[in-house]
N, C-alpha and C positions, 0 to 999 in steps of 0.2 A: 504493500500500500504506500509506503514512504521510502522505497528503495533509493538510497543515495541522498536523501534529503537531509540537510543540516538544520537541526532545530535547537535553539537555545531556550532553556527553561529557566525562568526566574521564579524563585520560591520566596514567598512573603511570610510574615509572622502571624499565622493563624493556626488554630488547632488542626485544621485539615491538611497541614503541611506533610504529615506522615503519609497521606494518601498519594502524594506525588511520586513516591517511590514506585508504586505500581504503574502509574502513568508513564514514567520514564522507562520502566521495563517493557511495557507494551509497545511503546513507540520504537524501542530497539528491536523487539520481535518483528515489527512490521518493516524493518529495514532502515530506520532513521539513524543518523549519527547525532548523538546528544552531547551537549555541554550544559553545565548548570551554573547558576549564580544565586546567591542568597542575600537577603537583607540582613542587617544585624539582628533584627527581631526574629527572623526565621531561625537563626542559630540557637535561639532559646527553646525552640520546639524540636529541632532535629539537627543532627551533626552534619557539617559539610563533608566529613569523612564518609558518611553513608552514600552520598551522591558521587563522590570521587570513586568509591568502590564499585558502584553500579555502572558507571560510565567509563571507567579507566582513564579519566581525565580530571585534572584538578577542578574543584568547585570554587569559583571566584566569590570572595567575601569582602575583601578590603579594597575600597575605592582607591587607596593610595599605595597599594602594593606595587613594588617594582616589577617591570615586565621586560623580558629580554628583547622582544621585537618592537613593541609599541606600548603606548599607554593602554592599560588593560581594558578599560571600558570602551575605548575607541576600537581596539582590536576585536572585542566581543561584538560590537555593533556592526562590524563589517562581515564577520564570519558566517552567520547563519542564512538560511533561506527564509526563515521566519522565527519570530520570538513568541513564546507563550509565557504570560505572567499569571501564576496561580499558586496557591489560593490568593487572588488579588484582594488585599485588605482595603478597608476604607481609607487608611492612611496612604497606602501606595497609590490608590486611584486618585486621591486628592492631590498628591504631589505631582503625578504625571499629568493631571488635568491642568496644572498651573505651572508646568515647566520647571519644577524643582528637581535638583540633581544632587542630593546629599548622600547617596549610597551607590553601590555598584549597580544595582538594578535600575534605579530611577535615572542615573547618569547614562546607562547604556540605552535605555528607551529614548531618552532625549537625543542621543547621538546617532541613532540608527535611521536608515532610510528603508529598512526592510519591513515587511508586514508584521504587525504586532496584534496579538489576540490576548485580551484580558479575560480570565475566568474567575469571577469573584466568589468569595465565600466569607460570610460574616453573620453576626447576630441579626435577627430579623429587624429589630428597631434601627440598627445602623444602616441596613440595606434600604429600608423604607424612608429614612430621613431625607428631607428635601435637599440637604447639602450634598449627600451622596448621589441622589438622582440628578442634580445639576452637574456634578462632576462627571457622571457617566455620559450625560449628553455632550459635554465638552470633548470627551474621548471619541465619541461618535463623530463629532464635527471635525476632529483632527484626522479622521480616516482610520482610526483603530477599530477593530472588531471587539465587541463586548458580549460575552455569552451570558444569558440570564441564568442566575442560580436557580436551583430546584427548590420545591416545597417539600419539607420533611423534618424529621426530628433533628434538633440541634444539640450541640455539646452541652449548653446550659439548659436546665429544665424549667426555668422560670416562666417562659412563655409557651412551652410546648413546641409543637411543630409550626413551622413558618417558612416564608421565603428567605433564602440566604444559604441554603445547603449547597455544598460543592456537588456538581453533577457527577454521576458515576463515570468511571474510567471509559467504559464503552461509548458513552454519550460524548465525552470530551474528544475521543478519537474520531468520532463521526464529524464533529464540528471542525476539527483540524483538517481532516480529509477534504471536507467541502471547501474550506477556506483556501487551501492551497491548489484547488483545481484550476487549470490554466485558462479555461474559457467558459463562457456562459451562453452556449449556443441555444439553450432552451429557455432563455430569460423570459419569464412571465407566461410560458406555455402551460396550460392546464394538462395534467397527466394523472390518470387514475390507474392503479395497479392492484391486482389481487395476488395474495401470497399465502403460502402455507396450506395446511390440510383443513378439511371441514369434518365435523363430527355429527353423526346421525344417531340419535339416542334410541335404544331398543327398550330399555327400562331404566330405573334410577341408577343402576350400577354398570350397565353394558352399553356399548355403542359400536357403530361401524365407522372406520376411519382408515388412515394409511400412515406411512412413515415420514411424510413430508415435514420438514422443520420450518420452511419459509425462507431459508437462507438465500436462495437465488432471488426471490422477489424482494427481500429486504435490501439486497445488494443493488438491485435496479433502482429502488426508491432512493437509496443513499446517493448513487451516482447522478440520478435525475435531479435531486435537490442541489448537488454540487454544480450541475450545469445550469441552474437557475430556474428550473421548472417549479410550478405550483403543484406539489405532489399530494395526492390523497391515496393512502394505503389502506386497503380493506383486507384484513388478515384473519385467519383462523387461529386456534390455540397454538401457542409457541412459547419457547423459553427465551426467545431473542428480545432484546430491547429495541424499540423502534429507532430508526435513524433520526438525527437532528433535522429540524426545519421541515418536518413531514407531518401532515395531518393524518391521524390514524383512526381506524374504526375496527374494533375487535368484535368478531362474530363467531358463531359456532357452526350453524348448519349451512348447507348449500343454498337453501331458500333465503336465509338472512343475507348471505354474501351476495346473492343476486339482487335483492332489494336495495342494499346499500350501494352496490356498484351502479345500478340503474339510477338511483337518486343522485349520485355524484358523477354521472356520465360527463366526460370531458369534451364538450362541444368545441369543435375547431381545435382539438388537441390530440392527445395520444392515449389510447386504452391498451394496457398490457395485461393479459390474463395469464399469470404465472402460477396461480393456485392449483393444487391437486384436489379438485372438487370431487366429492363422492357422487358417482353416477346414480346411485339408488339410495333410498331411505326405507325404513320399515313402514309397511302399509298402516300398521297400528302401533301406537306407543302404549306400553303397559305401565300404569301408575305405580304398580308394586313389582317387586322383583319376581321374575319368572322362575318358578321352582323347577329343579331337575326332575324329570319324570321318566320318559321313555329313552331308549337307546338312540333314537333318531328324533330330530326336531326340525320342523319346517318353519322358516321365517319368510312370510310373504313380503316382497319388496315392490316399491313403485319408483318410477323414474323421477329424478330431480330435474329442475330446469337447467338447460344448457345455457350458461351465461352468455357466451359469445354468440350463440345462435339466436338468442332472444334479442341481444343488443345490436345485432345486425340490422334490425328494423329501424334503429335510431341513426345509423351511420349515414353521414352526409359529407361533412368537411373534416372528419377525424380519421386518424390512422388507427387500425386495429391490428394487434399482434397477439398471436396465440402461442401456446407451447404444446408439443406433442411428446409425451414420454412413451416410447415404443420399444418393444423387445423383438417383434417379428414384423416382417414386411414393412420396415421402417418408413421408407420413402413413399410407398404406395398409400399407407395409412395416413401419413402426414399430408400428402397431396389431396386426399379425399377431404380432410378437415379444412385445409386451406380453401378449397373451392366451396364447400358446403357453407362455411361460415363467412365467406367473403372477406378473408383476411388480406392484409397488405404483405405480410410474410409470417411464416411460422418457424419457431425455434424448436429444433428436434434434438432430443438427447436420449441416450439409452442407459438405463441404470445398471446394466451389466458391465458397461465399460469401466475399467479401473479408474477410480478417482472421480467418477461422474454420477454416483448415486446420491441417495438422500443423505443429508447432514454433512457432506464433504464441503470443504471451502473452495474446491475446484470443480470445474465442469468442462465437458467436451461436447460441443454442439455443432449442428449444421443449421443454416438458415435457408429455407426454401421459399422462393418467390413465385408469384403467378408467372406462367410462361416457362417454368422449369429451371430458372437460374438457381444455383446452389452455391452458398459460401460455406466452406468447410474449415473449422477452426481446431487447432490442437488443444490439448488439455491446458486450461488457463485458470487463474484465480477468478472466482465468481464476480469480483469487482471489474476485472478486465473484460469478462464476458458481457457484463452489464453495459460497459462503455461501448462495446461493439454493437449491441442491440440498439442502444439509444442513438448512436451516430447514424445507423442505417434508418431508424425511424425518423430522425430529424431531417435527413435528406428527402425522404418521401413526403414529409409534411411541408417542407419548403417548396418542393415541386408542385404539390397539390395546391398550395396557396397561390403560386405563381400562375397557374392555369385558370384560376377563377376570374 
């Protein structure tokens, strides 16, 4: 995700400073090169040696420390592709909003011309104070990105849960990924995507479903948001956290997924149906647990609505993309779906292929277009697959708009 990217992380003096260790580790797992710097207050919460050990690079602390090559904060300001300040405290936000440079972190921010992202975490009262709100607006005006803190339990128990909690590492990674994306080719384009499995209840304890985790659909939503799209994600049960800057709708059944997708149909935009939707549901739901009786048990099933087939009726100015998970007669079955559902292209993958099944972070796909054109891709990270899908969808949308 961040292969070769140089990211400088500035740690501030908040109780959430300990969480930045996992953020640094995860950025490194994703291929980033990391250096760190700490405010004096941050060293009261966590040792610079911790970050030096994690990154195999000295953690900058002293604004006036001698440097072999350059003044340290100037050298740090030039080094990275982007800077992350987290947990951004009220003090550090205020200093950066008013151009103060009294420690290594604030001086580096003032000196840099690289993109800077602030990820605040603080007491709810401090976050909601008008002074902090004004300082955050100033940071926005300077061109910095400020990630809104989450609502949740805080370190102090006086006020209980409130806004100001540091976002989870996975959410921060999504924000960073989107911020460093090089272009916004889908800026403002409405995009709706379905993802994950659906669940069809038999009785209070049993259901029909499949092994889909939603990872492919979530990857598409993440990349689409990075490209600037207005993303709505309709997903079934999953352990995944939704990507940043995406409006999400959690559903269970195929009928619920159909209703939500129809309600949020992207007119003059892009519809991507990546969910593994149950084809059938039980004809009757039992309000009580069905008891074991005979050796054989028959469960009558009825067809669920076919989301893409139904939404074909709404198609006018939008691009429709489907998925075909096939194990036999792959191209023939995918071609039949492509034609029947009036798709602009269909993404084909075979769960038998190594690294391309459910829950993997990679996928191996083909894209089949009307007229028989096929794009065949090797095994790739699902984020890379998502980018290929969206780039092709964007070209089709631009061409469609140009011919209107």
